[in-house]
C-alpha positions as CSV (number, residue, x, y, z in Angstrom):
1,M,-25.9,1.8,-0.8
2,F,-27.5,-0.9,1.4
3,P,-27.9,-1.0,5.2
4,E,-25.4,-3.3,6.8
5,D,-28.3,-5.4,8.3
6,S,-29.9,-6.0,4.9
7,I,-29.6,-9.2,2.9
8,Q,-28.4,-7.1,-0.1
9,A,-25.3,-6.1,1.9
10,Q,-24.2,-9.7,2.1
11,F,-23.6,-9.8,-1.7
12,G,-21.0,-8.2,-3.9
13,S,-23.5,-7.2,-6.5
14,W,-27.2,-6.7,-6.4
15,W,-28.3,-4.3,-9.2
16,V,-26.5,-4.6,-12.6
17,E,-26.6,-1.9,-15.2
18,D,-27.8,-3.4,-18.5
19,P,-28.2,-0.9,-21.4
20,A,-29.7,-3.7,-23.6
21,Q,-33.1,-3.0,-21.9
22,T,-34.5,-6.4,-22.8
23,V,-37.5,-7.6,-20.8
24,V,-36.0,-10.4,-18.7
25,R,-36.6,-11.8,-15.2
26,G,-35.3,-9.3,-12.7
27,R,-35.6,-6.3,-15.0
28,L,-36.6,-3.1,-13.1
29,I,-39.5,-1.3,-14.8
30,R,-42.1,1.4,-14.0
31,T,-45.8,0.6,-14.6
32,L,-49.3,1.4,-13.3
33,V,-49.7,-0.5,-10.1
34,P,-53.3,-1.2,-8.8
35,Y,-54.0,-1.2,-5.1
36,P,-55.6,-4.6,-4.1
37,E,-58.8,-3.3,-2.5
38,Q,-60.2,-5.2,0.4
39,K,-63.7,-4.3,-0.8
40,P,-63.7,-4.1,-4.6
41,H,-65.8,-1.6,-6.6
42,R,-67.2,-1.7,-10.1
43,L,-68.3,0.8,-12.7
44,F,-72.0,0.7,-13.2
45,V,-74.0,2.3,-16.0
46,A,-76.8,4.1,-14.2
47,K,-78.3,6.1,-17.1
48,R,-77.8,6.3,-20.8
49,S,-78.0,9.5,-22.9
50,A,-81.5,11.0,-23.3
51,D,-81.0,10.7,-27.0
52,P,-82.0,7.1,-27.9
53,G,-79.7,7.2,-30.9
54,E,-76.6,8.1,-28.8
55,H,-74.8,5.1,-27.5
56,S,-71.4,6.6,-26.6
57,R,-72.5,8.7,-23.6
58,A,-73.9,7.6,-20.3
59,E,-74.1,8.4,-16.6
60,L,-71.8,6.1,-14.7
61,R,-71.7,5.2,-11.0
62,V,-69.0,3.6,-8.9
63,E,-70.5,1.1,-6.5
64,P,-69.3,-1.8,-4.2
65,F,-69.0,-5.1,-6.0
66,R,-71.2,-7.8,-4.5
67,P,-70.5,-11.4,-5.4
68,G,-73.6,-12.8,-7.2
69,T,-74.3,-9.8,-9.3
70,S,-74.9,-10.8,-12.9
71,G,-72.5,-8.4,-14.6
72,A,-73.2,-7.0,-18.0
73,G,-76.8,-7.9,-17.9
74,D,-77.7,-5.8,-14.8
75,G,-76.8,-2.4,-16.4
76,L,-77.5,-0.6,-19.6
77,P,-75.5,-1.4,-22.7
78,V,-73.1,1.4,-23.9
79,A,-71.1,1.2,-27.0
80,A,-68.0,2.8,-25.5
81,L,-68.0,0.2,-22.6
82,P,-68.6,-3.1,-24.3
83,L,-69.2,-6.1,-21.9
84,H,-69.9,-9.7,-22.4
85,P,-72.3,-11.6,-20.1
86,G,-71.0,-11.9,-16.6
87,E,-68.3,-9.3,-17.0
88,H,-67.7,-6.1,-14.9
89,Y,-65.5,-3.1,-15.2
90,A,-63.5,-3.1,-11.9
91,V,-62.5,0.2,-10.4
92,Q,-59.2,0.4,-8.5
93,R,-56.9,3.1,-7.3
94,S,-53.5,2.9,-9.1
95,K,-50.2,4.7,-9.1
96,V,-47.1,4.5,-11.3
97,R,-44.5,2.6,-9.3
98,P,-41.2,0.7,-9.8
99,A,-41.6,-3.0,-10.2
100,I,-39.5,-6.0,-11.1
101,V,-40.3,-8.6,-13.7
102,V,-40.7,-11.9,-11.8
103,S,-41.8,-13.9,-14.9
104,S,-41.4,-13.0,-18.6
105,G,-44.5,-14.9,-19.5
106,G,-43.7,-18.5,-20.1
107,R,-43.3,-20.3,-23.5
108,P,-44.7,-18.7,-26.7
109,V,-47.9,-20.3,-28.0
110,P,-47.9,-21.1,-31.8
111,A,-50.0,-18.8,-33.9
112,A,-52.0,-21.7,-35.2
113,L,-53.2,-22.4,-31.6
114,R,-54.0,-18.8,-31.0
115,R,-56.1,-18.2,-34.1
116,D,-59.5,-16.7,-33.3
117,A,-58.7,-16.8,-29.6
118,A,-59.8,-13.9,-27.3
119,A,-57.0,-11.6,-26.1
120,Y,-57.3,-12.7,-22.5
121,Q,-56.8,-16.3,-23.7
122,S,-53.6,-15.9,-25.7
123,A,-52.0,-12.4,-25.3
124,R,-48.6,-12.5,-23.6
125,T,-48.3,-11.1,-20.1
126,L,-45.5,-10.4,-17.6
127,L,-45.7,-11.1,-13.9
128,V,-44.4,-8.2,-11.9
129,A,-44.0,-7.3,-8.2
130,P,-44.2,-3.6,-7.1
131,Y,-42.1,-1.5,-4.8
132,Y,-43.4,1.0,-2.2
133,G,-41.4,3.8,-0.7
134,A,-40.4,3.2,2.9
135,D,-38.7,6.5,3.9
136,A,-39.8,8.5,6.9
137,S,-42.1,10.6,4.9
138,Y,-44.1,7.5,4.1
139,T,-44.4,6.1,7.6
140,R,-47.8,7.7,8.1
141,G,-49.0,5.3,5.5
142,G,-48.1,2.4,7.7
143,W,-44.4,1.7,7.3
144,G,-43.2,2.3,10.9
145,A,-39.5,2.2,11.6
146,E,-39.7,-1.1,13.7
147,F,-41.9,-2.7,11.0
148,V,-39.3,-1.8,8.3
149,K,-36.5,-3.1,10.4
150,R,-38.3,-6.5,10.8
151,I,-38.9,-6.6,7.1
152,R,-35.2,-5.8,6.4
153,H,-34.2,-8.7,8.7
154,G,-36.3,-11.1,6.7
155,E,-39.2,-11.9,9.0
156,Y,-42.0,-11.9,6.4
157,P,-42.2,-13.9,3.2
158,Q,-44.4,-11.3,1.5
159,Y,-42.1,-8.3,2.1
160,M,-38.4,-7.6,1.2
161,T,-36.6,-4.3,1.6
162,D,-34.4,-2.9,-1.2
163,A,-32.6,0.2,-2.3
164,L,-33.4,1.0,-5.9
165,P,-30.7,2.4,-8.3
166,I,-33.1,4.9,-9.9
167,G,-33.1,7.6,-7.2
168,G,-36.0,8.7,-5.1
169,V,-36.5,7.3,-1.6
170,A,-33.5,5.6,0.1
171,E,-35.3,2.4,1.0
172,S,-38.2,0.6,-0.7
173,I,-40.4,-2.4,0.2
174,L,-41.0,-5.1,-2.4
175,R,-44.4,-6.7,-2.0
176,L,-44.4,-10.2,-3.4
177,D,-48.0,-10.8,-2.3
178,H,-48.9,-8.0,-4.8
179,L,-47.7,-9.9,-7.8
180,F,-49.9,-9.1,-10.8
181,P,-49.9,-9.5,-14.6
182,I,-49.4,-6.7,-17.1
183,G,-49.5,-6.9,-20.9
184,A,-46.3,-7.6,-22.6
185,D,-46.9,-4.7,-25.0
186,P,-44.2,-2.0,-24.2
187,A,-46.9,0.7,-24.2
188,G,-47.8,-0.4,-20.7
189,Y,-44.5,0.0,-19.0
190,Q,-41.2,1.9,-19.0
191,I,-37.9,-0.2,-18.9
192,S,-35.1,1.0,-16.8
193,P,-31.4,0.3,-17.6
194,W,-31.2,-1.9,-14.4
195,R,-31.8,-5.5,-13.6
196,L,-31.1,-7.8,-10.7
197,S,-27.8,-9.7,-10.6
198,E,-27.9,-13.5,-10.8
199,D,-27.3,-13.7,-7.1
200,A,-30.0,-11.2,-6.4
201,L,-32.5,-13.0,-8.7
202,Q,-31.8,-16.3,-6.9
203,V,-32.6,-14.6,-3.6
204,V,-35.9,-13.2,-5.0
205,D,-36.7,-16.7,-6.3
206,E,-36.1,-18.1,-2.9
207,W,-38.4,-15.4,-1.4
208,V,-41.2,-16.1,-3.8
209,S,-40.9,-19.9,-3.1
210,W,-41.0,-19.1,0.6
211,L,-44.2,-17.1,0.1
212,F,-45.9,-19.7,-2.1
213,A,-44.9,-22.8,-0.2
214,G,-45.3,-21.4,3.3
215,G,-41.9,-22.7,4.5
216,L,-38.2,-21.9,4.1
217,Q,-35.5,-24.5,3.6
218,S,-32.5,-24.3,5.9
219,N,-29.9,-24.1,3.1
220,T,-31.3,-21.0,1.4
221,S,-29.6,-17.6,1.5
222,I,-32.6,-16.2,3.4
223,A,-32.4,-18.8,6.2
224,V,-28.6,-18.1,6.6
225,F,-29.3,-14.4,6.7
226,Q,-32.1,-14.8,9.3
227,E,-29.7,-16.7,11.6
228,L,-27.2,-13.9,11.4
229,F,-29.6,-11.2,12.5
230,R,-32.0,-13.2,14.7
231,D,-31.1,-11.3,17.8
232,L,-31.1,-7.7,16.4
């Protein structure tokens, strides 16, 4: 299932079938993944309906976001697009992709502390990292063969190759630098019957630590693997 020169091939078990389908760290899901744009855009209300009593229709424009714009106060109010002062509607391209749950959201907050709190202050979220297909048909998008080989050999803390047990492309790239939150409400994602094994989850944890800390300890599985394939 895994190339011989991949870190997954060094373990007896990587993906584990788990029909319980509980949301735990290492669970493989599918969800809407936004592209982190280098130049962000926002949705701007350019014109409201000609009918002064109609507040649910408007002419919208997508425009580059510029730091320093005031947000809700610099456009026209529309009932269907409520905004508070300083807020914007961000516009990003997105695609449904596989992802793994890196964090299940921390400790629950007692209801007494959440009373009257806004959703963004108290609603539970999951932290997930997305996968991108790395087969030959995708190389025109930037995944060259040499680049993928270097990722497979563990040269970059932000990338890790994998072979997903759900079909599709043979090899995928996990982008840990694309970690992002999603709501814990199951309406926003689809759970697969697969999760990472304990060994695999430990490797991913080491990879996340490597990315966050900027260094890799010599006793980690990744460091041992890098030494094995240093000359390939």
